[in-house]
C-alpha positions in Angstrom: -14.9 57.4 24.7 -17.5 54.9 26.0 -16.4 51.9 27.9 -18.4 49.0 29.4 -18.0 48.4 33.2 -19.1 45.6 35.5 -18.9 45.5 39.3 -18.8 42.1 40.9 -18.7 41.0 44.6 -16.0 38.3 44.7 -15.5 35.4 47.2 -19.1 35.5 48.2 -22.5 34.2 47.1 -24.4 37.3 48.4 -24.3 40.9 47.4 -22.6 43.4 49.7 -20.3 40.7 51.0 -16.9 39.6 49.9 -14.7 42.1 48.0 -16.0 44.3 45.1 -14.0 44.7 41.9 -14.7 46.7 38.8 -14.0 45.1 35.4 -13.4 47.2 32.3 -13.0 45.2 29.0 -11.0 47.0 26.4 -10.5 46.5 22.7 -7.0 47.9 23.0 -5.0 49.4 25.8 -5.6 52.9 26.9 -3.0 55.0 28.7 -1.8 54.0 32.2 -2.8 57.5 33.4 -6.4 57.0 32.2 -6.6 53.5 33.8 -5.4 55.0 37.1 -7.9 57.8 36.9 -10.7 55.3 36.3 -9.6 53.2 39.2 -9.4 56.2 41.4 -12.8 57.3 40.4 -14.3 53.9 41.0 -12.7 53.9 44.5 -12.9 50.1 44.9 -10.1 48.1 46.1 -9.3 47.0 42.5 -10.3 47.8 39.0 -9.3 45.2 36.4 -8.7 46.0 32.8 -8.5 43.3 30.1 -7.6 43.1 26.4 -8.3 39.9 24.4 -5.3 37.9 23.2 -7.4 35.1 21.6 -10.8 33.5 22.1 -10.0 32.2 25.6 -6.9 34.3 26.6 -6.8 37.8 28.0 -4.1 40.1 29.2 -5.1 41.5 32.6 -3.9 44.5 34.7 -5.1 45.6 38.1 -5.2 49.1 39.6 -6.1 50.1 43.1 -7.2 53.7 43.7 -3.6 54.6 44.4 -1.4 52.5 42.0 -1.1 49.6 39.6 -0.9 46.2 41.5 1.2 43.3 40.5 -1.3 40.6 41.4 -4.9 40.6 42.5 -6.9 37.4 43.2 -10.4 38.8 43.9 -10.5 41.0 40.8 -9.3 38.0 38.7 -12.2 36.0 40.0 -14.6 38.9 39.3 -13.2 39.2 35.8 -13.6 35.5 35.1 -17.1 35.7 36.4 -17.9 38.4 33.9 -16.3 36.5 31.0 -18.1 33.3 31.8 -21.5 34.8 32.5 -21.7 37.9 30.3 -19.1 37.9 27.6 -19.6 34.4 26.1 -16.3 32.8 27.1 -16.5 29.1 27.7 -15.6 27.4 31.0 -11.8 28.1 30.9 -9.8 31.3 30.4 -6.1 32.1 30.6 -5.0 35.5 32.0 -1.5 36.7 31.0 0.1 39.2 33.3 3.1 41.5 33.5 4.5 40.1 36.8 3.1 36.7 37.9 3.0 34.7 34.7 -0.1 32.8 33.4 -3.2 32.4 35.5 -5.7 29.7 34.5 -9.3 30.1 35.7 -12.1 27.6 35.1 -15.8 27.5 35.9 -17.4 24.5 37.7 -20.9 23.2 37.0 -22.0 24.6 40.4 -21.0 28.1 39.4 -17.9 28.2 41.6 -14.7 29.6 39.9 -11.4 27.8 40.2 -8.2 29.8 39.9 -4.7 28.2 39.5 -2.0 30.6 40.7 1.8 30.5 41.3 2.7 29.8 44.9 4.1 32.7 46.9 5.1 31.0 50.1 6.4 33.3 52.8 9.8 32.8 54.5 10.9 33.7 58.0 12.8 37.0 58.5 15.6 37.8 60.9 14.7 41.4 61.7 11.2 42.6 62.1 10.7 46.3 61.2 10.0 48.5 64.1 7.2 50.2 62.2 5.5 46.8 61.9 5.7 46.1 65.6 4.6 49.6 66.5 1.8 49.6 63.9 0.0 46.7 65.4 -1.7 46.6 68.8 -0.9 42.9 69.5 2.7 41.6 69.4 3.2 38.8 66.8 4.0 35.2 67.6 6.0 35.0 64.3 6.7 37.2 61.3 7.4 36.0 57.7 7.5 37.7 54.4 7.0 37.1 50.7 7.2 39.4 47.6 3.8 41.0 48.6 3.5 41.4 52.3 4.7 40.7 55.9 2.9 37.7 57.4 2.1 38.3 61.1 1.1 35.1 62.8 -1.0 35.1 66.0 -2.0 32.4 68.4 -5.8 32.8 68.1 -8.6 33.9 65.7 -9.7 36.3 68.5 -6.3 38.1 68.2 -6.7 38.5 64.5 -10.2 39.9 64.9 -9.2 42.3 67.6 -5.9 43.6 66.5 -5.9 47.3 65.7 -3.4 48.9 63.3 -1.9 52.3 62.6 -2.0 53.1 58.9 0.6 55.8 59.1 3.2 53.3 60.5 2.3 50.4 58.2 2.5 52.7 55.3 6.2 53.1 56.0 6.7 49.4 55.1 6.0 50.2 51.4 6.0 48.5 49.0 5.0 45.7 51.3 1.6 45.2 52.9 0.7 43.4 56.1 -1.5 40.2 56.6 -2.3 39.0 60.1 -3.3 35.4 60.4 -4.1 32.5 62.9 -5.5 29.1 63.0 -9.3 29.4 62.7 -12.1 28.4 65.1 -14.3 27.1 62.3 -12.2 27.6 59.1 -8.7 26.1 59.0 -7.2 29.6 59.1 -8.3 33.2 59.2 -6.7 36.4 58.2 -7.0 40.2 57.7 -5.1 42.3 55.2 -3.9 45.9 55.7 -2.4 47.8 52.7 -2.2 51.5 53.4 0.8 51.9 51.1 -0.9 50.4 48.0 -4.6 50.7 48.2 -6.4 51.4 51.4 -6.6 50.7 55.1 -8.1 47.1 55.1 -8.9 45.0 52.1 -12.2 43.0 52.5 -11.0 39.8 50.8 -7.5 39.3 49.3 -7.1 36.4 46.9 -3.5 37.0 46.1 -2.3 36.7 49.7 -3.8 33.2 50.0 -1.1 32.0 47.5 1.2 32.6 50.5 -1.2 31.9 53.4 -2.3 28.5 52.0 1.1 26.9 51.7 2.1 28.3 55.1 -1.0 26.8 56.8 -0.8 23.6 54.8 2.6 22.9 56.4 1.4 24.0 59.8 -1.7 21.8 59.8 -0.4 19.0 57.5 -3.3 19.5 55.1 -3.3 20.2 51.4 -6.9 21.3 51.1 -8.0 24.1 53.5 -11.0 26.4 54.2 -10.0 30.0 54.7 -12.0 33.0 56.0 -10.9 36.6 55.8 -12.3 38.3 58.8 -13.0 41.8 57.5 -16.2 43.7 58.1 -17.6 42.3 54.8 -16.0 38.9 55.2 -15.2 36.3 52.6 -14.6 32.6 52.2 -12.1 30.7 50.0 -11.3 27.1 49.5 -7.5 26.5 49.0 -5.7 23.5 47.5 -1.9 23.4 47.7 0.4 21.5 45.3 3.9 21.7 46.5 5.2 19.6 43.6 4.1 22.1 41.0 4.4 25.2 43.3 0.9 26.2 42.5 -2.1 27.1 44.7 -5.7 26.7 43.6 -8.3 29.0 45.0 -12.1 28.4 44.7 -14.7 31.0 45.2 -17.9 32.6 43.9 -19.0 35.9 42.5 -22.2 38.0 42.4 -23.0 40.7 39.8 -23.8 44.1 41.3 -23.6 46.5 38.4 -23.3 46.6 34.6 -23.1 49.9 32.8 -21.0 52.3 30.8 -18.4 55.0 31.7 -17.6 58.0 29.5 -14.0 59.3 29.4 
């Protein structure tokens, strides 16, 4: 079987920055086992598989090298980039999902991609897991949690950039990942994302977690539009708009094509 594949750097306007995702368009679903093997072979943080529902609607599923993921923002942006620029889809597409409902993505005239996602605001927790505290080199100011991850809040961007983590301990928090965050020096807020239980040690740019980070910082800073920076080695920038009335978060970013080819399985 021959399948098309694209690799796109997401949340960046330059190659080798942001977060890479593979996109595999399918005419019909292949087995979960084969999708997982392809994602493991690609060895990127995410591989997205899509099947067309109608002209501007696709069902999307995301796989890390280790497991299927409920929700992935950067691979959604990368998939929309491919559809808009290489597969003749007009400037709006709907992605249907197994876990997080409908995702509406549009393309602006300037090439930026706008994604409208359900809000996943974190809530404070009473008891912080000992593996979380032991797994991070800097003690948190505050810890919250949503359906995806523990949110570890620090006082400064410097702490976010300098914190070291122990993957073996954070892995014990499965199925939850860990995001560390603080008010930014230049951006409104910064973050890093660790996910040893579900994909790898540190994710370069994580769109999905900003559906929780953005509403948290919107309340802290009393702003509804925020600039975010994920301070990984590759780095990535996002513009976030928060609508508390509709419980939705809009993320804006860019993508750059790295590879177009075929795989044989």
